[in-house]
C-alpha positions as CSV (number, residue, x, y, z in Angstrom):
1,M,-44.0,-64.5,-21.9
2,G,-44.8,-64.1,-25.8
3,T,-42.1,-64.9,-28.1
4,L,-38.8,-62.8,-26.7
5,R,-36.1,-61.6,-28.7
6,S,-33.4,-59.1,-27.8
7,L,-30.0,-57.7,-28.8
8,V,-27.2,-55.3,-27.4
9,W,-24.7,-53.5,-29.3
10,D,-22.0,-51.5,-28.5
11,R,-21.2,-47.6,-29.5
12,D,-19.5,-49.2,-32.5
13,G,-22.4,-51.0,-33.8
14,R,-21.2,-54.5,-32.8
15,I,-23.3,-57.1,-31.2
16,V,-22.5,-58.0,-27.7
17,A,-25.2,-59.7,-26.4
18,R,-28.4,-61.4,-27.5
19,D,-31.3,-63.4,-26.3
20,F,-30.6,-62.7,-22.7
21,P,-32.6,-63.6,-19.8
22,F,-35.7,-61.3,-19.1
23,E,-34.2,-60.4,-15.5
24,E,-31.3,-58.7,-17.3
25,I,-33.3,-56.0,-19.2
26,S,-33.1,-53.4,-16.6
27,D,-29.4,-54.0,-16.3
28,H,-28.7,-53.5,-19.8
29,L,-30.8,-50.3,-19.9
30,E,-28.5,-48.6,-17.0
31,R,-25.5,-49.1,-19.2
32,A,-24.3,-46.0,-20.9
33,D,-21.8,-48.0,-23.1
34,T,-24.3,-50.1,-24.8
35,L,-27.8,-49.9,-26.9
36,M,-30.5,-52.6,-26.3
37,W,-33.2,-53.7,-28.1
38,V,-36.0,-56.2,-26.7
39,D,-38.7,-57.3,-28.6
40,V,-42.0,-58.9,-27.4
41,C,-44.3,-60.7,-30.0
42,A,-48.0,-61.3,-29.1
43,P,-47.9,-61.0,-25.4
44,D,-51.0,-61.4,-23.1
45,H,-51.6,-58.7,-20.4
46,H,-49.7,-60.9,-17.8
47,D,-46.6,-61.0,-19.9
48,L,-46.9,-56.8,-20.1
49,D,-47.6,-56.8,-16.4
50,K,-44.4,-58.4,-15.8
51,L,-42.3,-55.9,-18.1
52,A,-44.1,-53.0,-16.4
53,E,-42.9,-54.1,-13.2
54,E,-39.5,-54.9,-14.1
55,L,-39.0,-51.4,-16.1
56,S,-41.6,-49.2,-14.0
57,L,-43.8,-48.6,-17.2
58,D,-46.9,-46.5,-17.2
59,P,-49.9,-48.7,-16.7
60,N,-51.7,-46.5,-19.3
61,A,-49.3,-47.1,-21.9
62,V,-49.2,-50.9,-21.0
63,E,-52.8,-50.9,-21.7
64,D,-52.3,-48.9,-25.0
65,A,-49.7,-51.5,-26.2
66,I,-52.0,-54.6,-25.4
67,A,-55.1,-53.0,-27.0
68,H,-56.3,-54.7,-30.4
69,V,-57.5,-51.3,-31.7
70,E,-55.5,-48.1,-30.9
71,R,-55.2,-44.8,-32.8
72,P,-51.4,-44.2,-33.8
73,K,-50.3,-41.8,-31.3
74,A,-46.8,-40.8,-29.2
75,L,-47.0,-39.9,-25.5
76,R,-44.3,-39.0,-23.0
77,Y,-44.3,-40.4,-19.5
78,A,-42.1,-39.9,-16.6
79,S,-39.6,-42.5,-17.3
80,H,-39.9,-43.3,-21.0
81,T,-41.7,-42.2,-24.3
82,F,-44.3,-44.3,-25.8
83,F,-45.8,-44.4,-29.3
84,T,-47.9,-46.9,-31.3
85,V,-48.0,-47.3,-34.9
86,Y,-49.4,-49.7,-37.9
87,A,-47.5,-51.0,-40.5
88,A,-49.4,-51.9,-43.8
89,A,-49.0,-55.0,-45.9
90,Y,-50.7,-57.0,-48.5
91,D,-51.3,-60.7,-48.5
92,T,-51.3,-61.5,-52.0
93,E,-50.5,-65.3,-51.3
94,N,-53.4,-67.9,-51.9
95,T,-55.8,-65.6,-53.4
96,P,-57.8,-66.1,-56.5
97,D,-56.7,-64.1,-59.5
98,D,-60.2,-62.3,-60.0
99,E,-60.1,-61.4,-56.2
100,D,-59.8,-57.5,-56.0
101,L,-56.2,-56.1,-54.1
102,A,-58.4,-54.2,-52.1
103,A,-59.5,-57.0,-50.0
104,R,-56.2,-58.0,-48.8
105,L,-55.1,-55.1,-46.8
106,R,-53.3,-55.9,-43.7
107,L,-52.5,-54.1,-40.4
108,D,-49.8,-54.8,-38.0
109,K,-49.7,-53.2,-34.8
110,I,-46.4,-52.1,-33.2
111,S,-46.0,-50.4,-29.8
112,A,-42.7,-49.1,-28.5
113,F,-41.2,-48.3,-25.2
114,V,-38.3,-45.8,-25.8
115,F,-35.8,-45.3,-23.0
116,P,-32.4,-43.5,-23.2
117,G,-30.5,-46.9,-23.1
118,G,-33.0,-48.8,-25.5
119,L,-36.0,-49.9,-27.2
120,I,-38.9,-52.2,-26.4
121,T,-41.2,-53.3,-29.3
122,V,-44.6,-54.8,-28.5
123,R,-46.1,-56.4,-31.9
124,S,-48.1,-58.6,-33.7
125,P,-46.4,-61.7,-35.1
126,E,-47.2,-60.5,-38.7
127,F,-44.8,-57.5,-38.8
128,D,-41.5,-58.5,-40.5
129,I,-39.0,-58.0,-37.7
130,E,-36.2,-59.5,-39.7
131,G,-36.2,-57.0,-42.1
132,L,-36.1,-54.4,-39.5
133,V,-33.2,-55.8,-37.6
134,E,-31.3,-55.9,-41.0
135,R,-32.2,-52.3,-41.7
136,W,-30.4,-51.4,-38.1
137,N,-27.6,-53.9,-39.1
138,D,-27.0,-52.3,-42.3
139,N,-26.8,-48.8,-40.6
140,A,-24.7,-50.0,-37.5
141,D,-22.2,-47.2,-37.8
142,L,-25.4,-44.8,-36.9
143,L,-26.1,-46.8,-33.5
144,R,-23.4,-44.6,-31.8
145,Y,-25.9,-42.0,-31.9
146,G,-27.9,-43.8,-29.3
147,V,-31.4,-45.1,-29.5
148,G,-32.8,-42.5,-31.9
149,T,-31.5,-44.5,-34.4
150,L,-33.4,-47.6,-33.5
151,V,-36.5,-45.3,-33.4
152,H,-35.9,-43.8,-36.7
153,G,-35.4,-47.3,-38.4
154,L,-38.7,-48.5,-36.7
155,L,-40.7,-45.6,-38.2
156,D,-38.8,-45.6,-41.3
157,A,-39.8,-49.2,-41.9
158,V,-43.5,-48.4,-41.0
159,V,-43.6,-45.6,-43.4
160,D,-42.2,-47.9,-46.2
161,S,-44.7,-50.3,-45.6
162,H,-47.4,-47.3,-46.2
163,F,-45.7,-46.5,-49.5
164,D,-45.8,-50.1,-50.6
165,A,-49.6,-50.5,-49.6
166,V,-50.5,-47.1,-51.6
167,Q,-48.7,-47.9,-54.3
168,V,-50.7,-51.6,-54.6
169,L,-53.9,-49.4,-54.2
170,D,-52.8,-46.9,-57.1
171,D,-52.1,-49.9,-59.2
172,A,-55.6,-51.3,-58.1
173,V,-57.3,-47.7,-59.2
174,E,-55.2,-47.7,-62.7
175,G,-56.8,-51.1,-63.5
176,L,-60.3,-49.9,-62.6
177,E,-59.6,-47.0,-65.0
178,D,-58.7,-49.0,-67.7
179,V,-62.0,-51.5,-67.7
180,L,-64.1,-48.4,-66.7
181,F,-65.1,-47.9,-70.3
182,D,-65.2,-51.4,-71.4
183,E,-68.7,-52.8,-71.9
184,R,-67.7,-56.1,-71.7
185,V,-66.9,-55.9,-68.0
186,L,-69.8,-55.8,-65.8
187,A,-70.8,-52.6,-64.1
188,T,-71.5,-54.5,-60.8
189,R,-68.0,-56.1,-60.8
190,V,-66.4,-52.2,-61.1
191,Q,-69.0,-51.2,-58.3
192,R,-67.9,-53.9,-56.0
193,A,-64.0,-53.1,-56.5
194,T,-64.7,-49.4,-56.3
195,Y,-66.3,-49.9,-53.1
196,R,-63.7,-52.1,-51.5
197,L,-60.9,-49.7,-52.6
198,R,-62.8,-46.8,-50.8
199,K,-63.1,-48.8,-47.8
200,E,-59.2,-50.0,-47.8
201,L,-58.3,-46.2,-48.5
202,V,-60.3,-45.3,-45.2
203,E,-58.8,-48.0,-43.2
204,L,-55.2,-46.7,-44.5
205,R,-55.9,-43.3,-44.0
206,R,-56.7,-43.7,-40.4
207,I,-53.2,-45.0,-39.8
208,V,-51.2,-42.9,-42.2
209,L,-52.7,-39.5,-41.1
210,P,-51.8,-39.8,-37.2
211,M,-48.2,-40.4,-38.3
212,R,-47.1,-36.9,-38.5
213,E,-48.2,-36.6,-35.1
214,V,-46.3,-39.5,-33.9
215,V,-43.1,-38.3,-35.9
216,N,-43.7,-34.7,-34.2
217,G,-44.3,-36.2,-30.8
218,V,-40.8,-38.2,-31.1
219,L,-39.1,-34.9,-32.1
220,R,-40.6,-33.0,-29.4
221,H,-39.5,-35.6,-26.8
222,R,-35.9,-36.0,-28.3
223,R,-34.2,-36.3,-25.5
224,D,-36.4,-39.3,-24.1
225,A,-36.5,-40.7,-27.7
226,G,-32.7,-40.3,-28.0
227,S,-32.8,-38.0,-31.1
228,T,-29.4,-36.2,-31.6
229,P,-28.6,-33.3,-33.7
230,E,-27.0,-35.8,-36.1
231,L,-30.1,-37.4,-36.9
232,D,-32.1,-34.5,-37.3
233,A,-31.6,-34.7,-41.3
234,S,-32.7,-38.2,-41.0
235,Y,-35.8,-37.4,-39.0
236,D,-36.6,-34.4,-41.3
237,D,-36.6,-36.8,-44.3
238,L,-38.7,-39.3,-42.5
239,Y,-41.4,-36.7,-41.9
240,D,-41.2,-35.4,-45.4
241,H,-41.8,-39.2,-46.2
242,V,-45.0,-39.0,-44.2
243,L,-46.3,-36.2,-45.9
244,R,-45.7,-37.5,-49.0
245,V,-47.6,-40.7,-48.4
246,T,-50.6,-38.8,-46.9
247,E,-50.9,-36.4,-49.9
248,W,-50.8,-39.8,-52.2
249,T,-53.5,-41.3,-50.0
250,E,-55.7,-38.0,-50.2
251,S,-55.0,-38.1,-54.1
252,L,-56.3,-41.7,-54.4
253,R,-59.2,-41.2,-52.4
254,D,-60.3,-38.5,-54.5
255,M,-59.4,-40.6,-57.7
256,V,-61.8,-43.4,-56.2
257,S,-64.2,-41.2,-55.6
258,A,-64.2,-39.9,-59.0
259,L,-64.2,-43.5,-60.2
260,F,-67.4,-44.3,-58.5
261,E,-69.1,-41.0,-59.8
262,T,-68.3,-42.0,-63.3
263,N,-69.2,-45.3,-63.0
264,L,-72.8,-44.2,-62.2
265,S,-72.6,-41.6,-65.0
266,L,-71.5,-44.5,-67.7
267,Q,-74.3,-46.7,-66.3
268,D,-77.0,-43.9,-66.8
269,S,-75.7,-43.3,-70.2
270,R,-75.9,-47.0,-71.3
271,L,-79.3,-47.1,-69.9
272,N,-80.3,-44.2,-72.0
273,N,-78.7,-45.8,-75.1
274,V,-80.8,-48.8,-74.1
275,M,-84.1,-46.8,-73.9
276,K,-83.4,-45.0,-77.3
277,K,-83.0,-48.4,-78.9
278,L,-86.0,-49.8,-77.5
279,T,-88.2,-46.6,-78.2
280,A,-86.8,-46.8,-81.9
281,W,-87.7,-50.3,-82.4
282,A,-90.9,-50.0,-80.9
283,A,-91.9,-47.2,-82.9
284,I,-90.9,-49.1,-86.3
285,I,-93.1,-52.2,-84.9
286,A,-95.9,-49.8,-84.2
287,V,-96.3,-48.9,-87.8
288,P,-97.3,-52.6,-89.4
289,T,-99.4,-52.8,-86.3
290,A,-101.2,-49.8,-87.2
291,V,-101.8,-50.4,-90.8
292,T,-102.8,-54.3,-90.0
293,G,-105.2,-53.0,-87.5
294,F,-106.7,-50.2,-90.3
295,F,-107.0,-52.8,-92.8
296,G,-108.3,-55.3,-90.4
297,Q,-111.7,-53.5,-89.9
298,N,-114.7,-55.4,-90.4
299,V,-115.9,-52.8,-93.0
300,P,-115.1,-52.5,-96.5
301,Y,-112.1,-50.3,-97.6
302,P,-110.4,-49.4,-101.0
303,G,-108.9,-52.8,-102.1
304,Y,-111.0,-54.8,-99.8
305,G,-110.9,-58.6,-101.0
306,A,-108.5,-57.8,-103.8
307,W,-104.8,-58.3,-104.1
308,S,-104.0,-54.7,-104.5
309,G,-105.3,-54.0,-101.4
310,F,-102.9,-56.5,-99.7
311,I,-99.8,-55.0,-101.9
312,A,-101.0,-51.5,-100.9
313,S,-100.9,-52.3,-97.1
314,A,-97.6,-54.1,-97.3
315,A,-95.8,-51.5,-99.2
316,I,-97.3,-49.1,-96.8
317,M,-95.8,-51.0,-93.9
318,V,-92.5,-51.5,-95.6
319,V,-92.0,-47.8,-96.8
320,A,-93.0,-46.3,-93.5
321,A,-91.1,-48.7,-91.2
322,G,-87.9,-48.3,-93.5
323,I,-88.1,-44.4,-93.4
324,L,-88.4,-44.6,-89.6
325,Y,-85.4,-46.9,-89.4
326,L,-83.1,-44.6,-91.5
327,V,-84.3,-41.6,-89.3
328,F,-83.3,-43.4,-86.0
329,K,-80.0,-44.7,-87.5
330,R,-79.0,-41.5,-88.8
331,K,-79.7,-40.0,-85.2
332,N,-77.6,-43.0,-83.7
333,W,-80.5,-44.3,-82.0
334,I,-80.1,-47.9,-83.1
């Protein structure tokens, strides 16, 4: 089986057993005076089939737990409640400084089987399981309320990871706002960063929005999930956090769209300025071209063959070009 880790607490929050044999899982689940947690890291289908046979897990839940891509959800089965969620994290190590943060979002899948006497988690290796265990042990006094404490701790850790990811994206958006009006920054760089941010926000939104349904599902099946009245305030606070991170994600999505449209508008404005300058200089250059073309005719003209004609043509070119330059300068075209 994939990496297996297990803990058993008594009702006072003290650890009474750890890393016990696989065959003892069902025995610990049946005990009323303890609370069990089993973690299966990166299992294959055979491992979960063995676990399903030991605990009479629903085949559909087993398939959902091992699927690489699955929508966050919470479902109730005959003997247990099942839910799947995704934690979000940014891998900021070993990345060039000029790389956009939006290219480093990582989603870690966690599936859970909730029984009245314990919790079984099936997760990807990248998820910070040590932080979750530390969170449980720091609130060991709440373990007397049953498995609902474990479920709340897990969901709370997941939602906190969403907050951290949205914060990173928010900082990235603010960074784009700072350089958006800087003409020294290439427009293609801003476009590329904006596109990556939009892509990552869409991906993050897919795992954040369904969290409302997951928390509601756990609350609806509070008996299976082990939620007691003493934990209602904690779950209400958790649901409020889910709403806040959802609203934050939606607002960032609007901001990124506004950045994208503003960048396009700035490009159009800069292009118009360039066209104005080119048009102004073309008009100025056209004056000497016209004058020299006129005096270059192969017929006699006033001042033909004399210095006065040369001086007159030169003066006309300088004066006309100077007048056009001053007019365009006043209109801020050049």
